[in-house]
C-alpha positions in Angstrom: -43.3 8.9 -1.0 -43.3 5.0 0.6 -39.9 3.4 1.3 -36.9 4.8 2.9 -34.6 4.0 0.5 -36.1 7.6 -1.5 -34.7 9.4 1.1 -31.4 10.4 0.6 -28.6 8.8 2.6 -30.7 5.9 3.2 -30.5 2.5 1.2 -30.8 -1.1 1.5 -29.7 -2.4 3.9 -29.7 1.2 5.4 -33.2 0.6 5.5 -33.3 -2.4 6.8 -32.0 -1.7 9.9 -34.5 1.3 10.8 -37.1 -1.7 10.0 -36.0 -3.8 13.2 -35.7 -0.3 14.8 -39.8 -0.2 14.3 -38.8 3.0 11.1 -40.9 1.7 8.6 -41.6 5.0 7.0 -40.6 8.2 6.2 -43.1 9.4 8.3 -42.1 7.1 11.3 -38.5 8.8 10.7 -39.7 12.2 10.3 -41.2 12.3 13.9 -38.2 9.6 15.0 -35.6 10.8 18.0 -31.7 11.0 17.5 -31.5 8.9 19.9 -34.1 6.9 18.5 -31.7 6.4 15.9 -28.1 6.1 17.6 -29.6 2.4 18.4 -29.0 1.2 14.4 -25.6 1.1 13.9 -23.8 3.3 11.6 -26.0 5.5 12.8 -24.8 8.4 15.4 -26.1 11.5 16.2 -24.7 13.9 13.3 -25.7 11.7 10.5 -29.3 10.3 13.1 -29.9 14.6 12.6 -29.1 14.8 9.7 -31.5 11.2 8.0 -34.1 12.9 10.3 -34.4 16.8 8.4 -33.5 14.7 4.9 -36.5 12.5 5.6 -39.1 16.2 7.1 -37.5 17.5 3.6 -38.8 14.6 1.8 -41.9 15.0 3.1 -43.0 18.4 3.3 -42.0 18.3 -1.4 -43.3 15.2 -1.9 -46.8 16.9 0.1 -46.2 20.1 -2.9 -45.1 17.9 -5.5 -48.9 16.1 -7.4 -47.4 12.6 -7.1 -47.7 10.7 -10.5 -49.5 7.9 -11.2 -47.5 4.8 -12.4 -48.2 1.6 -12.7 -47.8 -0.8 -10.5 -46.5 -3.7 -12.9 -43.8 -2.1 -14.6 -42.7 0.1 -11.4 -38.4 -0.4 -10.7 -36.3 1.7 -8.3 -33.5 2.5 -10.2 -30.4 1.7 -8.9 -29.1 5.5 -7.7 -26.1 7.4 -10.0 -23.8 8.8 -7.5 -22.3 12.3 -8.4 -18.4 12.1 -9.8 -16.7 13.4 -7.8 -14.6 17.1 -8.5 -12.1 16.9 -10.9 -9.0 17.2 -9.8 -6.0 19.9 -11.3 -3.4 18.6 -13.4 -0.8 20.8 -12.9 -0.2 21.6 -9.2 1.6 25.4 -9.7 -0.4 28.4 -8.2 -1.9 30.1 -11.3 0.8 33.5 -11.9 -1.1 36.6 -10.0 -3.1 39.0 -12.1 -1.3 42.3 -12.3 -3.6 45.0 -10.6 -5.3 47.4 -12.2 -3.3 49.9 -12.6 -4.9 53.8 -10.7 -4.4 57.2 -11.4 -1.3 58.9 -10.3 -1.4 61.2 -8.2 2.0 63.8 -8.5 2.8 65.4 -4.9 4.4 68.7 -3.9 7.7 67.8 -3.8 9.5 67.6 -7.1 8.5 63.5 -8.0 12.4 61.4 -7.7 12.8 59.5 -10.5 14.6 56.2 -9.8 16.1 53.3 -12.0 13.6 50.1 -13.9 14.7 47.3 -12.1 15.0 45.5 -15.4 11.4 42.6 -15.4 12.9 39.4 -14.4 11.0 36.2 -17.2 10.6 32.7 -15.6 12.7 32.4 -19.5 15.5 34.0 -17.4 15.8 32.3 -15.0 14.9 29.1 -16.2 18.9 30.0 -18.0 19.9 31.3 -14.9 19.2 28.0 -13.3 20.9 26.5 -15.9 23.8 28.1 -16.1 24.2 27.5 -12.3 23.6 23.8 -12.1 26.6 23.3 -15.8 29.4 26.2 -13.5 28.8 23.3 -10.7 28.6 19.9 -12.9 32.0 22.0 -14.1 33.7 22.5 -10.8 32.9 19.1 -9.5 34.4 17.8 -13.0 37.6 19.1 -12.2 37.5 18.8 -8.9 37.9 14.9 -9.6 40.3 14.9 -12.2 42.5 16.6 -9.7 41.7 14.1 -7.8 42.8 11.7 -9.6 46.0 13.0 -11.2 46.9 13.2 -7.3 45.7 9.4 -7.7 47.6 8.7 -10.6 51.1 10.8 -9.3 50.6 9.0 -5.7 50.2 5.3 -7.1 53.6 5.7 -10.1 55.5 6.8 -7.4 54.9 3.9 -5.7 55.7 1.3 -9.0 58.9 3.4 -8.7 60.3 3.0 -5.1 58.9 -1.0 -6.5 61.4 -0.7 -9.4 64.2 0.8 -6.7 64.1 -1.5 -4.1 63.5 -4.6 -6.7 66.3 -3.3 -8.5 69.0 -3.0 -5.2 68.4 -6.5 -4.4 68.9 -7.8 -7.5 72.7 -5.6 -7.2 73.5 -6.7 -3.6 72.5 -10.6 -4.2 74.7 -10.0 -7.4 77.5 -8.4 -5.1 78.2 -11.3 -2.5 78.5 -13.6 -4.6 80.9 -11.7 -7.2 83.1 -11.3 -3.1 82.0 -15.5 -2.7 83.9 -16.1 -6.2 87.2 -13.9 -5.3 87.4 -14.8 -1.2 
């Protein structure tokens, strides 16, 4: 291993920044202190310690494994493929809990008291109950709306009748005045 970019977490830009600082090889990085690396932009104390540890691990791995000879003319550094992030679950619902394995029942000394078993509520029953409640609520709301509409209609009709009577009386009053003038 002769390049800094072979160390995990160090790309070409960071390798140049480290080279400007005087750390051009993985060996120099492995011997550096976190205080030395913090001088480089984007490197904090934690990242510096992680980079030094990665360089040391890379050096020990390189020492253990023999390095295959590569022809110098055809050696081209390939960009590393990033690992895909873990797939997100398509549903946010929690998985149904598995029932606990049944334990053998221990009989008490006293006679057991029998309790009636509660009916099991299934998801389908729950959905039906919710739908029924929703329908009842909608029906109640529709009835209240119809009642309110009927009241408004009745009020408008009464108002129209009142206006009609008033107009009729006003007409009669005018006719009565005209007759008095003619007769008198």
